KELOFI-694215 format. One line per field, with one value per atom (N, C-alpha, C, CB): residue number from 1; atom name; z, x, y. Coordinates in pm, whole numbers, plus 50000, padded with zeros to 5 digits. Glycine has a CB too. Layout:
! residues N
pos: c(NUM	...)
site: c(CA	...)
up: c(Z	...)
east: c(X	...)
north: c(Y	...)
END
This chain:
! residues 176
pos: c(1	1	1	1	2	2	2	2	3	3	3	3	4	4	4	4	5	5	5	5	6	6	6	6	7	7	7	7	8	8	8	8	9	9	9	9	10	10	10	10	11	11	11	11	12	12	12	12	13	13	13	13	14	14	14	14	15	15	15	15	16	16	16	16	17	17	17	17	18	18	18	18	19	19	19	19	20	20	20	20	21	21	21	21	22	22	22	22	23	23	23	23	24	24	24	24	25	25	25	25	26	26	26	26	27	27	27	27	28	28	28	28	29	29	29	29	30	30	30	30	31	31	31	31	32	32	32	32	33	33	33	33	34	34	34	34	35	35	35	35	36	36	36	36	37	37	37	37	38	38	38	38	39	39	39	39	40	40	40	40	41	41	41	41	42	42	42	42	43	43	43	43	44	44	44	44	45	45	45	45	46	46	46	46	47	47	47	47	48	48	48	48	49	49	49	49	50	50	50	50	51	51	51	51	52	52	52	52	53	53	53	53	54	54	54	54	55	55	55	55	56	56	56	56	57	57	57	57	58	58	58	58	59	59	59	59	60	60	60	60	61	61	61	61	62	62	62	62	63	63	63	63	64	64	64	64	65	65	65	65	66	66	66	66	67	67	67	67	68	68	68	68	69	69	69	69	70	70	70	70	71	71	71	71	72	72	72	72	73	73	73	73	74	74	74	74	75	75	75	75	76	76	76	76	77	77	77	77	78	78	78	78	79	79	79	79	80	80	80	80	81	81	81	81	82	82	82	82	83	83	83	83	84	84	84	84	85	85	85	85	86	86	86	86	87	87	87	87	88	88	88	88	89	89	89	89	90	90	90	90	91	91	91	91	92	92	92	92	93	93	93	93	94	94	94	94	95	95	95	95	96	96	96	96	97	97	97	97	98	98	98	98	99	99	99	99	100	100	100	100	101	101	101	101	102	102	102	102	103	103	103	103	104	104	104	104	105	105	105	105	106	106	106	106	107	107	107	107	108	108	108	108	109	109	109	109	110	110	110	110	111	111	111	111	112	112	112	112	113	113	113	113	114	114	114	114	115	115	115	115	116	116	116	116	117	117	117	117	118	118	118	118	119	119	119	119	120	120	120	120	121	121	121	121	122	122	122	122	123	123	123	123	124	124	124	124	125	125	125	125	126	126	126	126	127	127	127	127	128	128	128	128	129	129	129	129	130	130	130	130	131	131	131	131	132	132	132	132	133	133	133	133	134	134	134	134	135	135	135	135	136	136	136	136	137	137	137	137	138	138	138	138	139	139	139	139	140	140	140	140	141	141	141	141	142	142	142	142	143	143	143	143	144	144	144	144	145	145	145	145	146	146	146	146	147	147	147	147	148	148	148	148	149	149	149	149	150	150	150	150	151	151	151	151	152	152	152	152	153	153	153	153	154	154	154	154	155	155	155	155	156	156	156	156	157	157	157	157	158	158	158	158	159	159	159	159	160	160	160	160	161	161	161	161	162	162	162	162	163	163	163	163	164	164	164	164	165	165	165	165	166	166	166	166	167	167	167	167	168	168	168	168	169	169	169	169	170	170	170	170	171	171	171	171	172	172	172	172	173	173	173	173	174	174	174	174	175	175	175	175	176	176	176	176)
site: c(N	CA	C	CB	N	CA	C	CB	N	CA	C	CB	N	CA	C	CB	N	CA	C	CB	N	CA	C	CB	N	CA	C	CB	N	CA	C	CB	N	CA	C	CB	N	CA	C	CB	N	CA	C	CB	N	CA	C	CB	N	CA	C	CB	N	CA	C	CB	N	CA	C	CB	N	CA	C	CB	N	CA	C	CB	N	CA	C	CB	N	CA	C	CB	N	CA	C	CB	N	CA	C	CB	N	CA	C	CB	N	CA	C	CB	N	CA	C	CB	N	CA	C	CB	N	CA	C	CB	N	CA	C	CB	N	CA	C	CB	N	CA	C	CB	N	CA	C	CB	N	CA	C	CB	N	CA	C	CB	N	CA	C	CB	N	CA	C	CB	N	CA	C	CB	N	CA	C	CB	N	CA	C	CB	N	CA	C	CB	N	CA	C	CB	N	CA	C	CB	N	CA	C	CB	N	CA	C	CB	N	CA	C	CB	N	CA	C	CB	N	CA	C	CB	N	CA	C	CB	N	CA	C	CB	N	CA	C	CB	N	CA	C	CB	N	CA	C	CB	N	CA	C	CB	N	CA	C	CB	N	CA	C	CB	N	CA	C	CB	N	CA	C	CB	N	CA	C	CB	N	CA	C	CB	N	CA	C	CB	N	CA	C	CB	N	CA	C	CB	N	CA	C	CB	N	CA	C	CB	N	CA	C	CB	N	CA	C	CB	N	CA	C	CB	N	CA	C	CB	N	CA	C	CB	N	CA	C	CB	N	CA	C	CB	N	CA	C	CB	N	CA	C	CB	N	CA	C	CB	N	CA	C	CB	N	CA	C	CB	N	CA	C	CB	N	CA	C	CB	N	CA	C	CB	N	CA	C	CB	N	CA	C	CB	N	CA	C	CB	N	CA	C	CB	N	CA	C	CB	N	CA	C	CB	N	CA	C	CB	N	CA	C	CB	N	CA	C	CB	N	CA	C	CB	N	CA	C	CB	N	CA	C	CB	N	CA	C	CB	N	CA	C	CB	N	CA	C	CB	N	CA	C	CB	N	CA	C	CB	N	CA	C	CB	N	CA	C	CB	N	CA	C	CB	N	CA	C	CB	N	CA	C	CB	N	CA	C	CB	N	CA	C	CB	N	CA	C	CB	N	CA	C	CB	N	CA	C	CB	N	CA	C	CB	N	CA	C	CB	N	CA	C	CB	N	CA	C	CB	N	CA	C	CB	N	CA	C	CB	N	CA	C	CB	N	CA	C	CB	N	CA	C	CB	N	CA	C	CB	N	CA	C	CB	N	CA	C	CB	N	CA	C	CB	N	CA	C	CB	N	CA	C	CB	N	CA	C	CB	N	CA	C	CB	N	CA	C	CB	N	CA	C	CB	N	CA	C	CB	N	CA	C	CB	N	CA	C	CB	N	CA	C	CB	N	CA	C	CB	N	CA	C	CB	N	CA	C	CB	N	CA	C	CB	N	CA	C	CB	N	CA	C	CB	N	CA	C	CB	N	CA	C	CB	N	CA	C	CB	N	CA	C	CB	N	CA	C	CB	N	CA	C	CB	N	CA	C	CB	N	CA	C	CB	N	CA	C	CB	N	CA	C	CB	N	CA	C	CB	N	CA	C	CB	N	CA	C	CB	N	CA	C	CB	N	CA	C	CB	N	CA	C	CB	N	CA	C	CB	N	CA	C	CB	N	CA	C	CB	N	CA	C	CB	N	CA	C	CB	N	CA	C	CB	N	CA	C	CB	N	CA	C	CB	N	CA	C	CB	N	CA	C	CB	N	CA	C	CB	N	CA	C	CB	N	CA	C	CB	N	CA	C	CB	N	CA	C	CB	N	CA	C	CB	N	CA	C	CB	N	CA	C	CB	N	CA	C	CB	N	CA	C	CB	N	CA	C	CB	N	CA	C	CB	N	CA	C	CB	N	CA	C	CB	N	CA	C	CB	N	CA	C	CB	N	CA	C	CB)
up: c(41657	41797	41880	41822	41816	41885	41938	41794	41865	41909	42024	41793	42041	42153	42285	42125	42287	42409	42498	42373	42445	42530	42576	42455	42491	42527	42644	42407	42639	42747	42876	42707	42862	42980	43041	42943	42957	43006	43075	42891	43016	43077	43212	42982	43215	43340	43445	43314	43403	43497	43549	43429	43461	43504	43601	43383	43569	43656	43792	43591	43789	43914	43993	43885	43924	43989	44048	43890	43972	44022	44146	43913	44143	44259	44382	44227	44365	44475	44526	44430	44432	44472	44551	44349	44506	44576	44717	44497	44728	44861	44952	44849	44900	44979	45018	44902	44926	44957	45069	44830	45063	45170	45303	45135	45299	45421	45473	45394	45384	45425	45489	45304	45428	45485	45624	45391	45640	45770	45872	45759	45828	45918	45959	45851	45866	45900	46002	45773	45983	46080	46217	46032	46219	46346	46412	46324	46332	46391	46443	46288	46372	46420	46552	46313	46558	46680	46796	46656	46769	46873	46916	46823	46823	46857	46946	46729	46917	47003	47143	46942	47150	47281	47356	47264	47285	47347	47399	47248	47321	47365	47487	47251	47489	47605	47728	47577	47710	47821	47875	47777	47784	47826	47903	47703	47856	47927	48065	47845	48071	48200	48296	48179	48245	48330	48381	48254	48294	48340	48449	48222	48430	48533	48662	48483	48650	48769	48842	48729	48768	48831	48902	48726	48838	48902	49031	48805	49026	49145	49253	49110	49212	49307	49377	49237	49302	49361	49459	49251	49427	49518	49647	49452	49641	49757	49857	49714	49812	49896	49971	49812	49982	50057	50204	50039	50264	50404	50481	50418	50592	50678	50744	50785	50761	50814	50965	50775	51010	51149	51253	51181	51217	51319	51266	51362	51358	51323	51246	51450	51143	51066	51154	50958	51111	51188	51228	51109	51346	51394	51344	51546	51274	51226	51090	51220	51074	50945	50914	50946	51016	50992	50922	51126	50965	50899	50755	50976	50730	50593	50506	50593	50559	50483	50453	50562	50553	50531	50426	50662	50429	50329	50189	50362	50179	50049	50001	50057	50092	50054	50000	50176	50069	50021	49884	50121	49865	49735	49625	49742	49660	49562	49540	49607	49620	49606	49670	49461	49767	49837	49977	49844	50021	50156	50263	50184	50358	50463	50554	50546	50552	50633	50585	50631	50466	50411	50485	50261	50556	50636	50764	50668	50780	50897	51005	50856	50967	51069	51011	51127	51104	51072	51189	51051	51160	51267	51240	51284	51344	51324	51293	51449	51201	51167	51216	51017	51187	51235	51232	51149	51304	51303	51316	51420	51203	51202	51166	51105	51224	51191	51053	51297	50988	50863	50891	50744	50794	50814	50891	50680	50980	51055	51142	50961	51133	51215	51141	51260	51022	50945	50996	50796	50992	51033	50932	51179	50923	50840	50927	50721	50925	50998	50896	51083	50927	50839	50916	50777	50844	50898	50800	50920	50850	50765	50769	50810	50651	50636	50596	50530	50651	50608	50552	50726	50423	50355	50314	50231	50343	50318	50214	50446	50139	50039	49940	50107	49872	49769	49631	49778	49538	49397	49350	49308	49249	49199	49152	49085	49091	49046	49166	48963	49282	49403	49452	49514	49437	49476	49388	49462	49257	49166	49195	49023	49223	49256	49384	49269	49483	49610	49588	49710	49512	49488	49407	49416	49310	49231	49319	49112	49406	49496	49596	49572	49639	49732	49664	49777	49541	49467	49447	49331	49416	49393	49522	49335	49636	49764	49803	49874	49757	49784	49931	49730	50007	50148	50164	50225	50284	50313	50317	50447	50331	50335	50194	50413	50169	50037	50046	49980	49960	49959	49920	49860	50000	49974	49921	50100	49968	49918	49931	49995	49843	49841	49825	49726	49911	49904	49888	50032	49783	49757	49779	49614	49847	49869	49828	50018	49741	49695	49807	49569	49824	49925	49853	50010	49894	49829	49923	49781	49866	49941	49955	49870	50045	50061	49930	50166	49841	49714	49610	49658	49648	49557	49477	49463	49486	49411	49479	49400	49402	49453	49520	49340	49643	49717	49708	49863	49636	49624	49671	49704	49706	49754	49884	49649	49969	50086	50047	50212	50085	50051	50179	49965	50184	50293	50229	50363	50271	50212	50318	50153	50291	50381	50330	50390	50416	50381	50469	50398	50416	50490	50474	50443	50576	50572	50630	50651	50560	50609	50672	50495	50789	50858	50926	50961	50961	51031	51179	50978	51256	51399	51472	51456	51580	51664	51743	51757	51770	51854	51773	51982	51811	51742	51750	51802	51657	51644	51769	51525	51838	51954	52062	52011	52073	52178	52148	52194	52024	51989	52017	51844	52046	52061	52193	52042)
east: c(76389	76361	76488	76289	76595	76722	76750	76832	76708	76734	76642	76717	76534	76443	76495	76306	76577	76629	76702	76722	76801	76870	76776	76988	76682	76585	76498	76497	76452	76369	76450	76311	76576	76663	76681	76801	76699	76715	76587	76752	76471	76342	76327	76223	76360	76348	76443	76380	76564	76661	76611	76799	76552	76496	76379	76450	76292	76178	76226	76084	76326	76381	76448	76484	76520	76584	76482	76672	76374	76267	76202	76161	76184	76126	76216	76104	76345	76441	76442	76583	76441	76438	76311	76448	76197	76070	76076	75954	76132	76146	76232	76209	76343	76434	76367	76563	76287	76215	76112	76145	76043	75948	76021	75869	76137	76216	76265	76336	76305	76349	76234	76404	76117	76001	75967	75878	75973	75946	76052	75942	76177	76285	76267	76422	76223	76197	76085	76162	75977	75867	75916	75752	75997	76053	76139	76136	76222	76309	76229	76412	76122	76037	75970	75931	75920	75855	75955	75793	76074	76177	76226	76295	76237	76277	76171	76298	76043	75936	75944	75799	75972	75987	76107	76002	76216	76334	76305	76450	76233	76197	76105	76128	76011	75923	76003	75813	76100	76184	76265	76279	76319	76394	76304	76456	76180	76086	76053	75957	76034	76006	76123	75976	76245	76363	76375	76489	76344	76347	76243	76322	76123	76018	76061	75884	76121	76168	76273	76224	76366	76469	76405	76571	76304	76234	76167	76130	76099	76031	76132	75943	76243	76346	76403	76458	76423	76475	76375	76507	76244	76142	76139	76006	76171	76167	76277	76180	76377	76492	76478	76615	76357	76336	76368	76190	76443	76482	76439	76636	76373	76334	76459	76229	76461	76580	76590	76580	76685	76729	76621	76800	76510	76410	76314	76332	76247	76148	76036	76094	75980	75873	75756	75824	75688	75577	75476	75509	75425	75324	75185	75326	75170	75041	75008	75037	75034	75012	74863	75076	74780	74635	74585	74558	74632	74593	74642	74648	74763	74815	74732	74961	74698	74618	74481	74604	74418	74286	74292	74230	74398	74413	74429	74534	74505	74525	74396	74638	74321	74191	74100	74124	74096	74013	74058	74018	74191	74244	74206	74396	74196	74162	74012	74217	73933	73788	73729	73750	73801	73756	73711	73870	73593	73547	73647	73409	73674	73772	73724	73804	73594	73541	73592	73388	73652	73705	73831	73735	73898	74015	73964	74105	73994	73945	74050	73896	74177	74281	74417	74287	74503	74643	74723	74668	74800	74872	75021	74818	75103	75247	75280	75325	75372	75413	75554	75404	75649	75786	75863	75859	75972	76068	76203	76041	76271	76392	76515	76375	76629	76754	76804	76862	76866	76938	77085	76884	77161	77303	77320	77377	77419	77449	77331	77486	77295	77185	77052	77217	77047	76922	76829	76952	76701	76598	76483	76547	76405	76285	76166	76299	76067	75944	75836	75902	75757	75646	75515	75671	75411	75275	75184	75226	75072	74975	74843	74955	74799	74670	74565	74678	74447	74335	74228	74279	74199	74094	73987	74151	73861	73755	73654	73683	73606	73500	73526	73369	73639	73675	73642	73825	73609	73605	73749	73518	73777	73914	73966	73921	73881	73925	73963	73813	73899	73935	74075	73831	74108	74242	74345	74256	74319	74409	74418	74365	74304	74303	74380	74159	74363	74434	74586	74387	74630	74773	74830	74799	74754	74800	74811	74703	74712	74716	74831	74581	74857	74968	75100	74970	75117	75240	75255	75240	75146	75148	75178	75013	75134	75155	75303	75075	75382	75525	75562	75584	75489	75522	75647	75404	75702	75818	75776	75884	75648	75594	75576	75460	75626	75620	75544	75762	75443	75376	75475	75256	75478	75568	75493	75644	75370	75291	75143	75325	75065	74921	74855	74878	74761	74686	74539	74711	74476	74336	74255	74315	74142	74050	73911	74052	73849	73714	73614	73676	73520	73416	73286	73403	73225	73101	72983	73114	72869	72744	72688	72641	72591	72532	72474	72423	72430	72374	72483	72274	72610	72720	72768	72681	72698	72742	72864	72627	72940	73064	73035	73168	73083	73067	73191	73036	73293	73418	73533	73412	73643	73761	73808	73874	73865	73937	74084	73913	74152	74293	74375	74316	74479	74577	74704	74599	74746	74862	74969	74824	75087	75200	75280	75290	75300	75379	75503	75297	75610	75737	75804	75831	75879	75959	76096	75891	76199	76336	76375	76436	76436	76475	76609	76369	76668	76795	76765	76887	76800	76771	76855	76795	76797	76871	76980	76776	76966	77061	77123	76994	77242	77305	77218	77444	77238	77158	77162	77206	77274	77286	77185	77428	77145	77050	76909	77050	76879	76746	76732	76717	76839	76832	76778	76968)
north: c(02078	02064	02070	01936	02046	02052	02191	02009	02292	02428	02469	02524	02397	02427	02373	02369	02276	02214	02313	02100	02386	02482	02594	02542	02630	02734	02689	02770	02564	02509	02496	02372	02460	02450	02589	02388	02690	02827	02875	02923	02845	02882	02811	02846	02683	02605	02663	02455	02700	02756	02890	02773	02973	03102	03081	03184	02986	02958	02908	02853	02821	02769	02883	02654	02968	03082	03177	03156	03204	03291	03230	03317	03098	03029	03044	02878	03027	03040	03184	02997	03281	03422	03451	03514	03399	03418	03358	03356	03239	03177	03265	03036	03315	03398	03530	03425	03587	03712	03689	03766	03575	03541	03523	03413	03457	03438	03573	03344	03663	03796	03875	03873	03867	03937	03883	03923	03751	03691	03733	03537	03738	03780	03926	03760	04010	04150	04161	04231	04085	04086	04041	03994	03936	03888	03995	03761	04063	04165	04283	04212	04323	04432	04393	04470	04270	04220	04215	04081	04163	04153	04291	04070	04385	04521	04586	04604	04562	04612	04553	04580	04423	04358	04415	04205	04442	04500	04640	04504	04721	04855	04850	04933	04754	04739	04698	04635	04608	04566	04685	04453	04766	04884	04980	04955	05000	05087	05029	05106	04897	04832	04849	04683	04836	04854	04997	04815	05095	05234	05257	05331	05202	05217	05149	05159	05031	04958	05039	04820	05100	05183	05303	05231	05364	05476	05432	05537	05318	05267	05229	05146	05170	05131	05254	05053	05361	05484	05543	05587	05535	05588	05509	05585	05383	05297	05333	05153	05403	05434	05566	05437	05619	05743	05718	05796	05805	05790	05914	05768	05891	06002	06059	05958	06188	06254	06241	06401	06163	06156	06134	06277	06078	06046	05940	06173	05876	05776	05844	05704	05778	05839	05881	05744	05984	06039	05932	06147	05946	05852	05888	05846	05999	06043	05983	06195	05855	05789	05780	05649	05765	05756	05882	05736	05997	06123	06126	06244	06077	06071	05978	06026	05862	05765	05823	05632	05886	05946	06058	06001	06138	06244	06184	06335	06078	06013	05949	05908	05887	05830	05940	05760	06055	06167	06213	06285	06226	06268	06170	06282	06042	05939	05927	05804	06001	05992	05867	05995	05811	05691	05732	05582	05687	05724	05678	05662	05767	05734	05621	05858	05594	05483	05348	05484	05344	05218	05174	05232	05267	05231	05166	05357	05038	04964	04950	04828	04945	04934	04973	04791	05011	05042	04986	05198	04882	04813	04809	04671	04828	04814	04669	04863	04649	04513	04484	04491	04576	04555	04685	04448	04686	04796	04729	04904	04710	04628	04710	04512	04672	04742	04702	04713	04799	04774	04800	04867	04836	04865	04995	04873	04999	05120	05162	05232	05290	05343	05342	05485	05285	05282	05172	05262	05204	05109	05117	05139	05011	05012	04975	04913	05062	05038	05001	05164	04897	04859	04860	04719	04898	04902	04829	05049	04777	04709	04785	04560	04829	04898	04795	05013	04807	04724	04817	04636	04801	04878	04778	04958	04811	04714	04763	04682	04664	04680	04794	04705	04782	04880	04823	04917	04909	04869	04862	04969	04781	04770	04906	04668	04987	05120	05206	05189	05185	05259	05220	05234	05092	05047	05118	04891	05122	05191	05340	05170	05403	05546	05572	05598	05486	05500	05491	05392	05392	05375	05491	05242	05540	05655	05779	05681	05801	05916	05901	05930	05779	05754	05791	05604	05747	05776	05927	05704	05994	06138	06215	06184	06162	06230	06236	06160	06138	06139	06128	06262	06048	06032	05946	05969	05944	05860	05713	05903	05687	05552	05499	05548	05377	05316	05184	05293	05164	05032	04923	05033	04817	04704	04583	04666	04564	04452	04486	04321	04423	04444	04308	04543	04281	04155	04191	04065	04141	04169	04042	04224	04056	03945	03988	03898	03911	03945	03920	03863	04014	04003	03969	04135	03859	03815	03830	03669	03868	03876	03734	03970	03715	03581	03525	03586	03615	03566	03539	03667	03559	03531	03650	03424	03762	03880	03943	03984	04014	04074	04208	04094	04224	04349	04436	04319	04391	04464	04378	04594	04445	04373	04435	04373	04351	04397	04403	04303	04510	04526	04533	04653	04455	04462	04515	04320	04634	04700	04715	04839	04661	04678	04797	04547	04896	05013	05015	05144	05072	05074	05210	04962	05246	05368	05336	05485	05379	05364	05497	05322	05489	05612	05595	05652	05708	05711	05726	05828	05626	05624	05726	05485	05781	05876	05809	05948	05680	05608	05496	05553	05452	05340	05214	05312	05128	05007	04919	04927	04916	04827	04863	04835	04988	05027	04977	05179	04941	04891	04742	04917	04676	04529	04487	04467)
END
């Protein structure tokens, strides 16, 4: 039995070593899964940053040396038609502000009121707006659900603030 002692110790050491190796392999597999997940999150963040940069660049459109066209209602109606949304959904278009920026640059904002749209119509409208490439850029969108007296949903009302940056014909001091 004396000769079995070292053999049993060697078997125990091998079993213990195999157990440690198995633990380390499981830890390695978990670390690989974590790194794949984190790499995916990093790639998504990079894609989000590229999209943000694209959107930021679009926001910087400047009208050439004059105030943006006053025919915004016609532009909005054309975009609504392109989106497949009835033009009767446009309820109002009101000026909100016209503020000076640096130098002779100014930003004019308007507020659109669109009533009783389906959510897909809001998305179609915004996609058509982006595709149209106007000098006007949506800055904010507020959606309010419209309910019928029986509680059913009639759609949403959308308030969209659009803005255009332009180069004023006169120095900023004359606008004050």
